[in-house]
C-alpha positions as CSV (number, residue, x, y, z in Angstrom):
1,M,68.7,-26.9,32.7
2,N,66.4,-28.8,35.7
3,I,67.7,-29.3,39.5
4,K,68.6,-32.0,39.6
5,P,69.1,-35.1,42.4
6,V,72.7,-34.7,44.2
7,S,74.7,-37.6,43.4
8,N,76.2,-40.2,45.8
9,S,79.8,-39.3,44.2
10,N,78.4,-35.7,45.5
11,R,77.3,-36.7,49.2
12,I,78.9,-35.6,52.2
13,I,79.3,-38.9,54.2
14,Y,79.5,-37.8,57.3
15,L,75.5,-35.9,57.3
16,D,75.0,-39.8,56.0
17,I,76.6,-41.5,59.4
18,L,74.7,-38.8,61.4
19,R,71.7,-39.3,59.4
20,G,72.2,-43.4,60.0
21,L,72.6,-42.3,63.5
22,S,69.1,-40.3,63.8
23,I,67.4,-43.3,62.5
24,L,68.5,-45.1,65.4
25,F,68.1,-43.7,68.6
26,I,65.0,-42.3,67.0
27,F,64.2,-45.8,67.2
28,V,65.1,-46.1,70.8
29,A,63.3,-43.3,72.0
30,N,59.9,-44.5,69.9
31,S,60.0,-47.9,71.2
32,Y,59.1,-46.6,74.7
33,A,55.6,-45.3,72.9
34,F,55.3,-48.9,70.3
35,S,56.4,-50.6,72.8
36,G,53.5,-49.4,76.3
37,W,56.1,-48.2,78.0
38,Y,55.8,-44.5,77.3
39,G,52.8,-43.7,79.9
40,M,53.6,-46.4,82.2
41,P,53.2,-45.2,86.1
42,D,57.1,-44.9,87.1
43,E,55.9,-48.1,90.0
44,M,55.6,-50.8,87.3
45,Y,58.9,-50.7,86.1
46,T,60.1,-53.3,88.7
47,Q,57.3,-55.6,88.4
48,F,59.6,-56.7,85.3
49,S,61.6,-58.8,84.3
50,G,65.4,-56.5,84.9
51,G,63.9,-54.6,88.2
52,Y,65.0,-52.0,88.2
53,L,67.6,-52.1,85.4
54,N,64.1,-51.1,84.1
55,I,64.2,-47.4,85.3
56,I,67.8,-47.0,84.7
57,V,67.4,-47.9,80.9
58,K,64.6,-44.9,81.2
59,K,67.0,-42.5,83.1
60,L,69.7,-42.6,80.6
61,T,67.7,-42.5,78.0
62,V,65.5,-39.3,79.0
63,V,68.9,-37.7,79.8
64,L,70.8,-39.0,76.4
65,V,68.8,-39.9,74.0
66,D,65.1,-38.1,74.6
67,G,64.8,-35.3,71.8
68,K,68.2,-35.1,71.4
69,W,68.9,-37.2,68.3
70,Y,65.2,-35.5,66.5
71,S,67.0,-32.3,67.0
72,I,69.7,-33.9,64.6
73,F,67.5,-34.8,62.5
74,S,65.9,-31.7,62.6
75,I,69.6,-30.2,62.0
76,L,70.5,-32.1,58.5
77,F,67.1,-30.8,57.5
78,G,68.3,-27.7,56.7
79,I,71.6,-28.9,56.7
80,G,70.1,-30.4,53.8
81,F,67.8,-27.4,52.6
82,I,70.4,-25.6,52.1
83,M,72.4,-27.3,50.2
84,Q,69.4,-27.5,47.7
85,Y,69.2,-24.1,47.8
86,E,73.0,-23.6,46.3
87,N,73.0,-26.3,43.4
88,A,70.2,-24.5,42.9
89,K,72.0,-20.5,42.8
90,K,74.1,-22.1,40.4
91,I,71.9,-23.3,37.6
92,G,69.8,-19.6,37.9
93,K,66.5,-22.1,38.3
94,S,63.1,-21.6,41.1
95,F,64.3,-22.4,44.6
96,P,61.2,-21.9,46.6
97,L,59.0,-24.0,43.4
98,F,61.8,-26.6,43.3
99,F,61.6,-26.9,47.0
100,S,57.3,-26.8,47.3
101,K,57.4,-29.8,45.3
102,R,59.3,-31.3,47.4
103,M,57.4,-30.7,50.6
104,L,54.0,-31.9,48.8
105,G,56.3,-34.9,48.7
106,L,57.2,-35.4,51.6
107,L,53.0,-34.0,53.5
108,L,52.2,-37.1,52.1
109,F,54.3,-39.6,52.6
110,G,53.7,-37.9,56.3
111,L,50.3,-37.6,56.7
112,I,49.8,-41.3,55.4
113,H,52.5,-42.5,58.1
114,L,50.2,-40.1,60.2
115,F,46.8,-40.4,60.1
116,F,46.3,-44.9,58.8
117,F,49.8,-45.8,61.2
118,W,50.9,-43.3,63.8
119,I,50.6,-40.7,66.0
120,G,54.1,-39.9,66.6
121,D,55.5,-38.5,62.9
122,I,57.5,-35.9,62.1
123,L,57.4,-36.1,58.5
124,T,54.3,-33.4,58.4
125,L,55.2,-31.6,60.7
126,Y,58.5,-31.0,59.2
127,A,57.0,-30.4,55.9
128,L,55.0,-27.8,56.7
129,L,57.4,-25.9,58.9
130,G,59.8,-27.2,55.2
131,F,57.5,-24.3,53.5
132,L,58.0,-21.5,55.8
133,L,61.7,-22.7,55.9
134,I,62.2,-20.7,51.9
135,L,61.8,-17.3,53.6
136,F,64.7,-18.1,56.0
137,R,67.2,-18.6,52.6
138,N,69.3,-15.3,52.4
139,M,69.7,-14.7,55.8
140,S,73.0,-13.4,57.0
141,K,74.6,-16.3,59.7
142,R,74.6,-14.4,62.4
143,K,70.7,-13.7,62.4
144,L,70.0,-17.4,61.9
145,L,71.7,-18.4,65.2
146,I,69.8,-15.0,67.1
147,W,66.7,-16.2,65.7
148,A,67.5,-19.5,66.6
149,G,68.2,-19.1,69.6
150,I,65.1,-16.7,70.4
151,L,62.8,-19.7,68.7
152,L,64.6,-22.3,71.5
153,L,63.3,-19.3,74.1
154,F,59.6,-19.6,73.1
155,P,58.3,-22.7,74.2
156,I,58.9,-21.4,77.3
157,I,57.6,-17.9,77.0
158,H,54.3,-19.4,75.2
159,L,53.5,-21.8,78.6
160,L,54.4,-18.4,80.6
161,L,52.0,-16.8,78.4
162,M,49.2,-19.8,79.1
163,I,49.8,-19.6,82.9
164,G,49.5,-16.4,82.8
165,F,46.2,-15.8,81.2
166,D,44.9,-19.0,82.1
167,A,44.5,-19.9,78.2
168,F,45.6,-23.2,78.0
169,Y,44.1,-23.3,73.8
170,P,45.6,-26.1,72.3
171,L,43.4,-28.0,75.3
172,S,40.5,-27.1,73.5
173,F,41.3,-29.7,71.0
174,F,40.1,-32.1,72.5
175,E,37.2,-32.4,72.9
176,P,36.8,-32.7,69.5
177,L,38.3,-36.3,69.3
178,A,36.9,-37.6,72.1
179,R,33.8,-37.0,70.5
180,Y,35.5,-38.5,67.7
181,L,36.4,-41.2,69.4
182,N,33.6,-42.4,71.4
183,H,31.8,-42.2,68.4
184,N,33.8,-45.0,67.1
185,N,33.1,-47.6,70.1
186,F,36.1,-46.1,71.8
187,P,35.4,-44.8,75.6
188,I,37.4,-42.2,76.9
189,A,35.9,-38.9,79.2
190,M,35.5,-36.1,77.5
191,N,37.5,-33.8,79.8
192,I,41.1,-34.1,79.5
193,N,42.1,-33.8,83.0
194,E,40.6,-36.6,83.4
195,V,42.1,-39.2,80.8
196,D,43.5,-42.3,82.5
197,W,46.7,-42.4,79.9
198,F,47.4,-45.8,80.7
199,A,44.4,-47.3,80.5
200,F,43.9,-45.2,76.8
201,D,48.0,-46.6,76.0
202,H,46.7,-50.7,77.1
203,N,43.3,-50.1,75.2
204,F,44.1,-48.8,72.0
205,L,47.5,-50.9,71.6
206,N,45.5,-53.6,72.0
207,V,43.2,-53.4,69.6
208,N,42.8,-56.3,67.5
209,N,41.1,-55.3,64.4
210,W,42.3,-53.6,61.2
211,S,39.3,-51.3,61.1
212,Q,39.2,-50.6,64.5
213,F,43.3,-49.6,64.7
214,F,42.6,-47.4,61.1
215,T,39.2,-45.7,62.3
216,I,41.3,-44.3,66.3
217,N,44.5,-43.7,64.2
218,F,42.5,-41.9,61.9
219,G,41.4,-39.0,64.7
220,L,45.0,-39.2,66.4
221,P,46.1,-36.5,64.9
222,I,44.3,-34.3,66.6
223,L,46.5,-35.3,70.0
224,R,49.8,-35.1,68.1
225,Y,49.2,-31.6,66.9
226,L,47.1,-31.0,70.9
227,E,50.3,-31.8,72.5
228,I,52.7,-30.0,69.9
229,L,50.9,-27.4,70.1
230,M,51.5,-27.7,74.4
231,E,55.2,-28.6,73.9
232,G,55.8,-25.6,71.2
233,R,57.5,-28.0,69.0
234,I,56.9,-25.4,66.3
235,F,59.6,-23.2,67.5
236,K,61.9,-26.2,68.7
237,V,62.0,-27.9,65.5
238,L,61.9,-24.2,63.7
239,A,65.5,-23.0,65.2
240,C,67.0,-26.4,64.8
241,F,66.5,-25.6,60.4
242,L,67.8,-22.9,61.2
243,I,70.8,-24.3,63.1
244,G,70.4,-26.7,60.2
245,I,71.5,-23.9,57.6
246,W,74.6,-22.2,59.5
247,A,76.2,-25.5,59.7
248,G,75.3,-26.4,56.0
249,R,77.1,-23.1,54.4
250,M,79.9,-23.7,57.9
251,I,80.2,-27.0,55.8
252,L,79.9,-26.3,52.7
253,H,81.8,-22.7,52.2
254,E,84.5,-22.3,55.7
255,G,85.2,-26.1,56.3
256,L,83.1,-27.0,59.7
257,L,84.2,-31.0,59.3
258,E,87.3,-30.1,59.2
259,N,87.6,-27.3,62.1
260,K,89.3,-29.5,64.6
261,G,89.9,-27.0,67.2
262,F,85.7,-25.6,66.4
263,L,84.5,-28.9,66.9
264,K,86.3,-30.0,70.2
265,K,84.7,-26.9,71.4
266,I,81.3,-28.1,70.1
267,V,81.7,-31.0,72.0
268,L,83.1,-29.5,75.1
269,Y,80.5,-27.1,75.4
270,G,77.5,-28.6,74.8
271,F,78.5,-31.8,77.3
272,L,79.4,-28.5,79.6
273,I,75.4,-27.1,78.9
274,G,73.3,-30.0,78.2
275,L,74.6,-32.8,80.2
276,P,73.5,-30.6,83.3
277,M,70.2,-29.6,82.1
278,N,69.6,-33.0,81.0
279,I,69.8,-34.1,84.0
280,V,67.7,-31.9,85.7
281,L,65.0,-33.0,83.3
282,A,65.5,-36.6,84.0
283,I,64.1,-35.1,87.3
284,A,62.4,-32.7,86.1
285,K,59.8,-35.2,84.0
286,T,59.4,-37.4,87.3
287,Q,57.5,-34.4,89.4
288,A,54.2,-32.8,90.1
289,E,53.1,-30.4,88.2
290,G,53.6,-26.5,88.8
291,I,56.7,-24.8,89.1
292,W,58.2,-27.9,87.3
293,T,56.8,-27.7,84.9
294,I,57.9,-24.8,84.2
295,I,61.7,-26.6,84.6
296,N,60.4,-29.1,82.3
297,Y,61.0,-26.6,79.8
298,T,63.6,-25.0,80.4
299,S,66.0,-27.7,80.9
300,Y,64.8,-28.5,77.6
301,A,65.7,-26.0,76.0
302,F,68.7,-25.3,77.0
303,G,70.4,-28.7,76.8
304,V,68.6,-30.6,74.6
305,V,69.9,-28.8,71.5
306,P,73.8,-27.9,73.2
307,L,73.9,-31.7,73.5
308,A,72.5,-32.3,70.5
309,C,75.4,-30.6,68.9
310,A,78.0,-31.7,71.1
311,Y,77.0,-35.7,70.0
312,A,76.4,-33.9,65.9
313,A,80.4,-32.6,66.6
314,G,81.9,-35.3,68.6
315,V,81.3,-37.4,65.0
316,A,82.1,-35.3,63.0
317,L,85.7,-35.6,64.5
318,L,85.3,-39.8,64.8
319,M,85.1,-39.3,61.1
320,Q,88.4,-37.9,60.7
321,R,90.0,-40.9,62.4
322,R,88.0,-42.4,59.4
323,H,86.3,-45.5,62.1
324,K,85.4,-47.6,59.8
325,I,82.5,-49.1,61.4
326,L,80.8,-45.8,61.3
327,L,80.3,-45.9,57.9
328,L,78.6,-49.7,57.9
329,L,75.7,-46.4,59.0
330,A,76.0,-44.9,56.2
331,Q,73.2,-47.1,54.0
332,V,70.8,-46.7,56.6
333,G,71.1,-42.8,56.3
334,Q,71.0,-42.8,52.8
335,T,67.7,-44.3,53.0
336,A,66.7,-42.9,56.6
337,M,62.5,-42.1,55.3
338,S,62.3,-45.6,53.7
339,N,64.2,-47.0,57.6
340,Y,62.1,-44.9,59.9
341,I,58.9,-45.8,58.4
342,F,59.5,-49.1,58.4
343,Q,60.3,-49.2,61.5
344,T,56.3,-48.4,62.3
345,F,55.2,-51.4,60.4
346,I,57.5,-53.6,62.2
347,S,56.6,-52.2,65.7
348,V,52.8,-51.8,64.9
349,I,53.1,-56.1,63.6
350,I,55.2,-56.3,66.4
351,F,53.5,-55.1,69.6
352,Y,50.1,-54.3,68.6
353,G,46.8,-56.1,69.0
354,V,46.5,-56.3,65.5
355,G,49.9,-57.8,65.5
356,F,51.5,-60.1,67.8
357,G,49.9,-57.7,71.1
358,L,53.4,-58.0,72.6
359,A,52.7,-54.8,73.9
360,F,53.1,-54.9,77.7
361,Q,54.3,-57.5,77.8
362,L,58.1,-57.3,77.4
363,P,60.3,-55.6,80.1
364,L,61.8,-52.6,79.4
365,W,65.6,-53.3,78.5
366,A,64.1,-56.2,76.6
367,V,62.4,-53.6,73.9
368,I,65.8,-51.6,74.2
369,V,67.2,-54.5,72.6
370,L,64.8,-55.6,70.4
371,A,64.8,-52.2,68.7
372,L,69.2,-52.6,68.5
373,F,68.2,-56.0,66.9
374,I,65.6,-54.5,63.8
375,Y,67.8,-51.6,63.3
376,S,70.7,-54.1,63.1
377,I,68.8,-55.8,60.2
378,Q,67.4,-52.7,58.4
379,V,71.5,-52.2,58.1
380,I,72.0,-54.7,56.5
381,L,69.5,-54.7,54.3
382,S,70.3,-51.0,53.2
383,T,73.1,-52.2,52.5
384,Q,72.6,-55.0,50.3
385,W,69.7,-52.5,48.7
386,L,71.8,-50.0,48.2
387,K,74.1,-52.7,45.7
388,Y,71.2,-52.8,43.3
389,Y,69.3,-49.8,43.4
390,R,70.5,-45.7,43.9
391,F,67.7,-44.7,46.6
392,G,66.1,-46.6,48.7
393,P,62.1,-47.5,48.0
394,L,60.3,-44.1,49.3
395,E,62.9,-41.7,48.4
396,W,62.9,-42.8,44.8
397,I,59.3,-42.0,44.6
398,W,59.4,-39.0,46.4
399,R,62.2,-37.9,44.0
400,M,60.2,-38.2,40.9
401,M,56.8,-36.6,43.1
402,T,59.7,-33.3,43.0
403,Y,61.5,-33.1,39.6
404,Q,57.8,-35.0,37.8
405,K,59.3,-37.0,35.8
406,Y,60.6,-40.9,35.7
407,I,64.2,-41.2,37.3
408,P,65.9,-45.0,36.7
409,N,66.4,-46.7,40.2
410,N,67.9,-50.4,38.8
411,K,72.1,-49.0,38.8
412,N,72.5,-51.2,35.7
413,Q,70.0,-50.0,34.1
414,S,71.2,-45.9,35.2
415,N,74.9,-46.8,34.0
416,L,73.1,-48.6,30.3
417,Q,71.5,-45.0,30.0
418,F,74.4,-42.6,30.9
419,K,76.5,-44.8,28.5
420,M,73.8,-44.3,26.0
421,I,73.3,-41.1,26.5
422,R,77.2,-40.1,26.3
423,L,77.6,-42.7,22.8
424,I,74.4,-40.3,21.1
425,K,76.1,-36.9,22.0
426,N,80.6,-38.3,20.7
427,K,78.8,-39.2,17.8
428,N,77.0,-36.0,16.9
429,L,80.4,-34.1,17.6
């Protein structure tokens, strides 16, 4: 007997809705980088239409969005992991082999996305850490939370060690990148401390030749993983994976999603701890380096995950009240990877020089409105797609890579094959 994909009838709709919400707010956060606002100096914010509204939008994004929803997305990854593991145990199949093939497929999608289209890809990191996650599959719930807590503190310890030993080792990766970019006619300072990052973003986003775009983008993963190492994101993501494994077990075996009292406590304590720390985080991001860097890391460690958990618990409580508007987001959640990659493609076309070149042209509030509009189109497209197909286009390919066989995607075709198999079995009986 083979490990089978989870059928639509067995899906937990809450997870699809939460995944759909994550795709929305991750897109809102990513739109800063796509549109040129990520590295824009604060003094330029009031030069655009809306003036101080742009500053207010940025502050609210830092406090309420940045980091929180990719943390939820990471927790969902852990939940999915443990559900697949429980499925494998029931039928006595090798889970490490199955999940390794699944991660290889995800890694392929991630590497294509990262090297050819966008530096901000998260799929590659998820796939690489997914292999490591296999080691935690039998860990007790208590140990999972202990390890998650330790890992959330690791970025602070990592930073203090780099400061204490004056060994900022990730920066050593910058020189090879600078040489690569200079060699390919994209001038940049050889010393990372001398780089004007706003000018860098401006020059890259305005590249209007596809060949040059792909050539430059091919080298940028070095910068991406330099940043990941500097900020200790590996520890943060793995911590969220472990929280997800804990939450998945609680959902499957202890009725977490129906436990109103416990969910309310998560919301209460998540906001009481997370909101003040994220306000401190927003302040720290606007200050000079030095002690503010340590405050930045500390407020992130103690603020982002608690607020993310509060959001997730809050959605679970809303689901108990059967808010129908949330159901509209489930289809986006079922086709999450396809929608995530689509957001990159459409953003490149809209903002980059190889497309319409709107980077640095729109006020921040308009960028956010545009992101919300694009997402609303994704809701419609995902809903229509799933009327006729079982999986999103990329999810379908990923499943076939994982199970190494053809899996019918057209619902009519799937139903016909199911009826034929049932008819054959009945005749044999």
